[in-house]
N, C-alpha and C positions, 0 to 999 in steps of 0.2 A: 580220205583226208585230202586236203587241198595242201601241196607243199610250195606252189609259187602262186604270184599273183595272176597269172594268166589261168592257172588250175582254178583257183577262186573265182576269176571272173566266168569260166566255164560252168562252175557250179552255180553261180546267181543266173545264168542264163537258164540253165536247166530248170533252178527253182521259179522262174519266171515262165517257163513253157508249162510245166507239170502243175502250176498253181498254188505252190507252196510259198512263193514270195508274196501273191495277192493275200493269202490267208494271213501272212506276218503283216500286211497293210492294214488289212481290215482290223486285226487286234490293236493296232496303234493308231488308227485314224490318219495313216498317212495316204495321200491321194497322188502322188507322183514319186517316181523312182527313175532315175538315170544313173548309168556308168559313164565315168569319163576319165579322161588323163592318161597317164603312160601306159596302162595296162590294156586299155581300148584302143590306142593308139599302136601298141605291140601284136595286138591281135591282128590287126588289119594290114600291118606291113609285110612285105617280102623280104625285107633285107633285115640282116641283123643289128644289134645294136644292144646298149647294157639291158639286162632284164629289169623289168619294173619291181619294184621293192613292195609297193601297196597296191591295194584296190581302192581307187575313188568312187564314191557312191553319194549322190545327191538324193535328198528327199524332201518333199513339202507335206506337212501335215494340213488335214482338213480344217483345223480349227487351232487356234493359238493354245501353246501351253503343252504341246505334245510331250510324250516321254523319250527323248533322244536317247538316254541312256539304255532305256529299255529295247529301243529299235537295234542301236549298236549291239547290244548283248545277243539280241537273236540271230542278228546278221552273222556274228562271230560264231554262234553254234551252228547256222545252217551251213555256212561254208566251210566250217572247221579251218579258220584261218583269221588271224587275230591282227593282222594288218591291214584292216579296213578302215579307211579313213572317211567318216560321213559328214556331209556337210547338210546343214538345215539351211534350205534356200531362202526362208524367211528372214534368217540373220546372215546371210552372206551379202558381201559387196556387189557392186555393179559388175565388176569385171569377173569376179568368181562365178556370180550365178549365170552370166553370158556364157561362160566356157564351160559349166556343168550341163547346159541346156542347149549350147550351141550345135553347129553342122558336126563336130568331131565326138559329140555325144552319142551314148546308145540307149533311148527309151526303153524301160523292162518293163513298167508298170504306169498305168493311168487309171484312177476309179471310176471315170467317165469318158465316152470317146471325146476328144477335143481337147481334154485339159493339158496335156503335154504341148500340144501346138499353140495354144493360148499363151501359156507359161514361157515358151521358146520365143514367140514373137515379142513379149512385153520385155522379156531380158536381153534380148538383142537389141530392140528400139530404144531401151532405156541406155544403154552403153554406147549406142550411137550419137543420142541425144545429150549425153553428159562428157563425151570425149573432149571437148573444146574445155569445158569448166576443170576436168581434171588434168590436162595439160597445163593450163593455167596455174592450177596449184602446185604443180611441179615446178614451174619456172619460179614461183615465188619463193618456194621453199630453196631452191638453188641458188637465188639471191641473198639468202640470209648470211 
């Protein structure tokens, strides 16, 4: 049973390695899974810091209308950890999507070779191309 976010991340990595994550993904028509956020950063760091309190996982369904609640329920059961935050990449904002798929993220499942790389390139390109507009929106909000 996982008792920390880092143990839950280790359990998710193990499930990716032994095929249990792929089975879950096939049952729910999920074509991409990545871990990101504080647990992934903490697992790679040599220095101490506050322990992560949750495990951030990004998913993308193969077709619209996937069962997000079903995926979350099965992830909680698989990891024995209920502090799993699952982001549906199709519903995520530009910046959130680029963080979930960017260089600091850890790809764990792709239904076909190259899907993760294509999604990552699209997310990072969209973030770069919209940065000026997002900055201008913030400036306009600050002027109110």
